[in-house]
C-alpha positions, 0 to 999 in steps of 0.5 A: 458522487465522487470517485477515487482510485486506490492502487497498490504498487507493482510487484517489487523485488522482495514481493517476488522473493517473498520477503517482508519488505515494510519500510525497506526501499526496494525496487519494482521487479520487471513484472512490477514495472509491467503491472504499473504500465498495464494499470496506466493503460487500463486507466487510460482506456477507461477514460480516467483523468487525475489532477493530483496523486498521493503516494508514499516516500518509498520508491516502489510506490513512487515509480508505480505512480510515475509510470501510471501517469506517464502511461496515461499521458498525465506526467505533469500531474501534481504528486504529494509524497507522504510517509504516512502512506508508507507500508506497514513497518515489519520491524526485525522481520524486514528482509526475511523470507516468509516461507522460512519464517513459517517453517521456523515459527509455524504458519499461524505465527507468521499469519499473526505477525502479518495480519493480526490487527493489534500485534506488532512483529519483533522490533528493529534492533537499535543499530538498524533503527539508527541507520533507518533514522539517517536515511534521507527519504525519512527526514520528514518523519518526526522522530517520536513517530519513527517506528521500530515495528508496527501493528496494523492498527498503528498503520491505520492510525497514521493513514487515517490521519493523513486521509482526514487532514490532507485527502478529504479536502482535496476530494471535496474540492473536486480534485480527481485523485489517485492514491498509489501506495502499499498493501497494508496502507491501502488495507488501513484505508479500506478498513476505515472507508468500509468500517471493516471489523478488526477481526475481518480485516486480516482476510482482505487481500489487495493485488499488486498493480490492479486499479481499485475504484471507490465510488463515494457519496457526499459524505465520502462514504462508500457506495460501490468499489470494484477492480478495473481490468481482467477479473480472472487475473485479479482473482489469481493475484489475490489468491497468490497474496493469500498463500504467499507465506505457505510452507 
């Protein structure tokens, strides 16, 4: 049996402000910093050791990864940075407040933009797209794969490709790994691992800063999964994610 940890980054400043974030490179909030450190402490107390971590190229995930490893006394662990693990790209919605969008367009439309498996939000405008392409953190993204907006299906495609091409071999080679990423990139991976249907994945809510254990068989099929830490606090976080765009 293999065990891996999935971890959504700590609360970001735009999570706190209830904004669509996507590929915008924002910092952790003060609460997010504390969540990252707490996640590291929980993992340390539970006796976890990592020798390889995967994260995105966005600093909220990178900072969370570094804080977790430092808290565990594992600051020297190898980290692989992959744009394929970035958050879903929210296009022209990035930076906009979810509740304000719900007031303007209705809760159902916001729900569709956020969670419908095959629907992309409105695309990023040309000027913003060119500015995004010029950012150094995205230089590893092939131009033909640089998004203007993504559906969850689009996100699943790149995450699963990376899982199969990079992460699977690391697990089977005995590496003890941490995948520290984002709400939608982790949702994409969980959908694949648990074979969740398209219509059901919208109901999956992943809390920030809560280590999620996946136990996998020899074929990397899930046997069990569970969160580490205070289960009541985790339940409250999940409920907060579920209702964050409400008017």
